[in-house]
N, C-alpha and C positions, 0 to 999 in steps of 0.2 A: 556572351557567356549562358545564361535560363536558358536557351533556345538549345545548348549543346547538351546541359543539365537535360533537358525536357526526351532530347532523343533517345538518350541513356537509359531512362529512367521508366521511360513509356514500356517497352521491350520487358519490361518485367511484371508488367502485370499479368503478361499474354502465358511467360515463362509460371508464375507465382500459381499462375488458375493450373496447374499441377501438382501443385506440391500441397506444402501442410501449415499449420498455424494454430492459433489462441487458446483461448479457453475454453469452449464447447461447454462440458455437462458439469464443470464450475459455477456456482451461481457469480453472477462478473460481479468485481469489485466497483464497477466505475460507481461514483456517487451518486447517479439518479437511478440508477437498477438499486442498491442499496437504499435509500429513499425508502422505491416502492416496498422494498423488504419491508421495510418499517410498517408502513400504508397497511402490509397486507397482512403482517402480525400480530400488529394492535388491534387491525380489524378481525382479525378471526378468533381471537379472545383464546390463546393459545396458549401452554406453560415451556413450549420451545425455549430452548436456551440460546442468547444469541449473541451470545460474547465473543465464540469465535466464528471468523464470518466468513473464511474461505473453503465456503462449505461444497458438498453433491448437493444439486439437486431432489435425486434420490433419499435425501437426508431430512428433508421436509415435506415428502409425499405423506408420510403420516401420519402429519399437523396439519396439514392444508386440504384432505380429500374434499371436504365441504366446500373447497374453492375450486372447483375445478377450472373453473375459465381461467382463473390465475394460471395453475397446474399449468395449463395449454402454453401459457405467454413464454418467450424463452428465456425469462428469466429463471425461472425455475425447470426446463428442460424440453424435451421433444414428444410430441403427442406420437400416440401407435393408432391413428384414424385409418391407416391402410395405406398402399403403395402410391405414387403420386410421379407421375410423367416429369424429365428433367425441366427446372423454370417455372414448374405450373406455378400462379398465382404470385407472380414476383415480388407483391409487397405485403402478405399474409401468409406463405408457408416457409420453409424451406428452400434453397434455389434448388436442389437435389434430393431425394430422397427415397429410401426401401425400405418397407416394412415389413414385416411379416408378426406374427403372433407373439414371439418373442423375442425380436430382435426387429433395431430400429437405428437405420444410417442416413447420416445427412451428407451433406456436401456446401459450403458456404461461402464466397468468397471475404477476404477481407480487404479495404478499401481505404486509404486517407489520398485526397486531392483535393487539395483547396491551395486558394491564394490571400497574399491580405498586403498591407503595409504596415511599416513602423516606422517610426520618426528615428532621430539624434541620426540621421546619415545612411540609416540600415538600408532604407527605402521599402522593395518590393520583398514579401518572403512568401516562397513556395513550398509544400510539402507534397510529396508522391509517393503514399507508401502502398505495394501490396501484398496478396496473402491469400492464402482458402481454408478454411474452417473444415475439418475432419474430424465427424464425434459422432459416437453409438455408445448404444444403451441395450444391455442381451438381460429379458428375464429380468429385470427391473432389479438387479443385482449387479451386475458387474456392467461401470461407466467406462469408457474413454476416448481422449483426444490425445490429438499433435500434431507439430504444424509448423511453419516458420513463415515471419514477412520481411521483408527485405523491401529497403526504398531508402529516399532523400527527404533532407528536413533543414530546411533552414529557420533560427531565429531571433527573437527580441534581441537587442544589444546586451542586456544582462544578464540574460542567458548564454549567448554566448562566451560571456569575458567567465561564466561559472563554467562552464564544459571544459576551456582556453588554463582555468586556472586548477580541474582537474584530471589532466592527465587526457581531455577529449573525453572524459566519460559521461554522456548525457543526463540530464536528469531520467533517471527509471529507465532509462533505456540502453542499456549497458555502452561500452566503447562504439566511438564512431571515427570512419575516416575524412577528414579533411576533403572536401570539393567543392570546387567553385562556389565561396564565402556560405556554404553549408555541411551537410555532416549525410552519408551515407550507410547505415549499419541495417545489422540482421540481425533480428528476435527469434529464438525457438522458445514452444511453449511443449508440455504434455501431461496427460495426467490421467492414471488408472484408480477408477476407486473400486473396491468389494463389498459392498453391504451384507455382513454376517447377521442376517436378520434384525429388531432390536433392537441388541446390544452391542455390537458391533462391528464400526467401520475398518477400513484398513485402503491406504491412499498413499502414492506415491507419485510423485511427477517432478517438473521444474519449469519452475514458479512464484510467486508470490502468495504472503500469508498474509491476515491482520486479525490482534485481537482485540474489542471493544466496540461501542457502541457510538464513537466519536464519529467526525471528520475527520479527526486528525488520531494516531494511536501513540501514546508515549509507550509504550509495551514491547508491542511488534505492530510493524505497517508495511502497508505498501508501496514505500518511497522508497527505496534503491532497485537495483534491475531485478531478475531471474533467477532464482536457484535452485538447485538440489533440493527434495524434503523425501519425507517417510512422517507418514502421520498413522499413528491410529488413536481408535475412538472407543473408548465404551461405554453404555448408559447403566443405571440402575438406579431404580423409584425416580427422584427427584433429582441427580447425581449426572453431570455430563464431563466425563475427565478425557483431554485432550493430551497425548503427548508428540512432541512435534521431533523429528531429528532433522538438520541444515546443514549446508555448506556453504563458505564464504569466502571469500578470497578480498586480501589488502594489493593491490596495484602499485602502494607504495611503497613495497618490501617485497625482497627478492630472498626466495629460497631452493638452494639448488635449484638457483637458474631460471626459476618460472613464481609466478604471481604468489605471493605467501596465503596459505589455503590455512582456517580453521574452522572450528566444526562447533557446532549448537543442540546442546539438548534444551528443550523446552516443556515444562508441564504445567499447566492448565485446567484446574480442577475448578467445576462451578455445583454451582448446585440452584434449584427454583424453589427456596423456600415459599415461594406460596406463586400464586399468577399476578400476583405484584412485583413481588421482590426476588433478583438474581445478585448472587455475591461470585466467587470467584478468587482462587489463591493462583498464582504467580510463580513459577522458577526458572532460570534462565543458568546454566554453567555455559563458558566459551572457552575456547583452548586450540594455542596453536597444533597446526596437522606437526611442523617438527619445530626443534629448538636447536640450542649451536651446538646441540654434541649428537644429535638422533631423529632420525624421522618417526614422528610416535604413532602418529598414524590415529584414528578412531579407536579412542581409549574405550575398550569395550569396559569400564566402571561407570563408565554414564551409559551404559546400554539400560540402567534400572529402571524400569517404568515408576518406581515411586518419585511422589511428590517431594520436596524440601529436599534436595539434593547441597545446598551448603555444608551441613554436617559430615556428610559424603564428603566434600570437597578438604574441609577442615582433616578430617580422618587421613586423607592419604598426601596432608603437607602439602598442598597441590598449592602453584602459584594461578591456576589459573582464573577465569574470570567472574563472578556469580553476581546478579541480578536479581530481586525478587518482587511482586508486586500485588495487587489486589484488585480489583474491579466490581464496578456496581450499579445496579440498573433498578429504577424503582418507578412504577406506574403514576403517578400521583392522579390522573382523572383517563377517561374513558380515551381521549384522542391527544392525550402527552406522555412524554415520561423525562424524568431526571437521569443523568449517568456519570458516572467517575472514572477516574485513577487514581494510583498513587504505584511509584516507581519507586525504591529504593535500589541505589546503585553501592552506595558505603553512609553506614553512618557512625561516627563519631561525637556522644552526646556526652561523653564525662568529660571530657576533654574541653569541651566549646562550655559546659557547667561550671568547669574549675577555674576556664579564663571569662569568663559570662563575654563570649565572643563564636562566632561560627567559624568552625575547622574547616579546611578549604576541603577536610574528606566527609563533609556530610552532602552526599548527593542524591537528590530525591528529582522528582519530577511530577505535580501535581495535575489535573487535569477536572473540569466539572463542566455540565452540558446540559441543557434543555431540548430537547426537542418535539414539537408540534404539528399536530394534522390539523385539516380542515379549517384554516385562520380565519378569523373574524366570518366563520361560519360558508367562507368560501372555500365548496368541495374542490378538495385536489391538492391546496395550495397547503404547504408546510413549510415552517420555520424552524431554525437550529439557532441556536448562542450559545456560544463555547470559548470556556478561556482554558490556555494551558499555559506552565506556566514552567520553568525547570532553573533550578539553581546550575553556578558553572562546572565542567570539570565532569557532570553527569553523562555519562557512556560515554568517559575518556577508558584512559588507563595508566597508570605508571608502571614505576618499578623495572625499567628496562625493557616492557615486555608492551610497548606503545599500540603494536598490533591486533591485540587484543582487547581493542575499543570498539563498540557496537556500531558498526560500520559493515558493509561490501562493496565493494565496486568504488569506493569513493563516496559512498552515499550514506546518510545516519539511516537507521532500520526503525527508524522513531521517528520525529520531524525533521522537516529540509531545513528547521533554523539551528541544528545542532543542540546547541544548551546555552544556559545564561541567558534566558531571557524569559519576557511576557505577550502574548498571544492571545489578543482577543477575535473570533470570526464570528460573521452573521452568514447565513444564508437561506434564502428565500428558493423554492423549486415549487413549480407549477405542471399540470400536465394536464392535458384534454383530448382525450384521445388520441392520436399521432400528432400533436404539438404540445411543447413541452418549453419550457423557459428558466432559467437560473440567475439569480442576482446573490455575489460574492463579495463579502468587505470584508477587510481584511486591515489590523493595526497590530503592529508590533513593534515593542521595545528592547531591542538587546545590547547587551555590552561588549564591545570588542576593543581592542589594543592590540595593535599586532606589532608596533613598535617596547611593546615591554622583550627586558629580555629572558623573560619566564611567562609561557602559556597564560591567560588573561584568563580562560575559562569555557570561550566558543570554540574553541577549537579542538575536536576530538583528537587530532594527530600533535599536538602540540607536546603531553606529555605532562607530569608534575615536577620537575628539576627544576629547582629555584623560587616554587611556589611557596609566598608564604604559609607560615599552618594557619593564621587564623585571620579574622577578620573579610571572609569572604561570604559576598552578598549576592541575590540575583543583582543583575543586570550592571556588576560594577564595570571598570575601566568608561570608556567614550560612549556616552547611548546613540545609539543608530537605531534613527525612527524608520519603519517601513510601510505604507500604505498601500494595498492593495485593490483593487476597485474589479468585477468582472462582471458584464451584461451577457447573457449567451440562449438565445432561442432558436429551435429549429421544428425540424419533423423526422416525423420517423417514415421513412421510404419503406422500410421492411419491418413490420413486428417479431418477426422471427427471430431473424438475424444479427438486428438493432443498427441497422444501415440507415442513416440520417443524414437530411442536409443540415447544415447547419450555424449561424454564423456567432460569432463572438468579438466582443468589443473590449478590451481594459486597460485602464490607467492602472500605473503603478509608480509610487516616489520614493523615492532614499534619501532620508536629510539626514547630517550630523554637524557637529563644526566644521566650518569648511568645504561640506559636502552637501553638493542639492543638484540632484539629478531625478528627472523627469522620464517615466519610457510609456505611451501612448502607442498600440497598435488592433488593427484590428484581423481578424481572417474571416472569409466564406468558404463553403465547400463541400462534400459531401466524405462519411467519416462512419467507420463502425466503432461502434459506442461497446467497449467492454472492459474497459480497465482506464486506472485513470496514469497521468501524468501530471505531478505536481510543478504547476510553474509561480505558484505562488508563495512567493520565497524573495 
């Protein structure tokens, strides 16, 4: 069966060599790139605001001009060093590049071709994905990229079960089509960014965004699949203000014969109180495009660019879903910082105090972490330790409008464990020239109880009908323990487009009363490292 699949997939590599793809001028959200981003910004002793991570390399250039060799790297953009012929310096340059005094245009492949093996009867694993990156910059003010990737992926058993239970939506990739024990799918990406001087950025695209300095984000992460967005950013003095308009879908619910659509407006106001301390305020309003009686569309009331939309929501008597939060980061010492997040979905303190018990409506999420570089005086060795805790029912929504939950394409817009959990993550990253390695250790306890007549709190689509008003606590229900360990090592074949040879070995264990399952799998192949696909759940 796999031979048939390979015969069908290999032509895709030829076809997609004249198509388009991926993230181009955006600083890649890939965890290894973001780790390098931390290293460079902390070493540059800059006051750049790092809370909003899905940014363009042109936004970083004024802060990092003294680090030209790093700017030349694909993490931050493409160098304008003259015209190069096709496929020049296959290991150090863009595969195709044309450049003039003001304009740079490049073409690079997107490739994943890997094989592996998984236990529990799964057997061999195959991933074959192809695409091409087109990206360009004009006059250091206008940046553009657009594209498509397409291919075939097989997954370990626990991920395959997850996909089946989520209407064939793959983690972070969108909907797949079942074929020969795997899934074929196509992903689109696009971005157009205009830099209007030192104080203004306008961007639009189809992709992902990320808020925070952690590995996870409990406010807005790149966990779900791509979606349309428009971003405006202004900078004044020590303030950085981002406004983000997005569109999401609910495949579990239909409206006028199509997937239910919802929109979101995000405001994120950050301030660099000093070179050591950053704080930011966040708010978000989510509303359905259509209700039971009308087609509402994008509500112009929420075009308001001012932060704190909750009063506006109340003013209009809106049933829409609001979420607010705060993020922070503090440089403890030369090579490290601590960071955190607080997200508030809802809060009923007065009733909780009156009854001396937590109301189920106390929905909040907390994150605390620490990041260090050059650990144990080993150059380029970094370590992250992070805790995430999310109360039950957080990110969900009741009152007959479950679709207002904080999801897109059946996945959380925050943590892949959804809600009602405590999570601990340790990550070591190392790089030396083109070599790199990563060790992740994760331990999560989540409360689950799908047999109850009401939602236990971990199901973002379960609603709130019949939920006891008091006594809700984190990890309530039957406690499920998840252990995830991953060791990866790789070598960058091309430092500009991040094509690499990589090997991964993973051990995952899931235990609960009456449940004990272990997954072991490894993968080896070549892949383009631009974004994250979270399988650590």
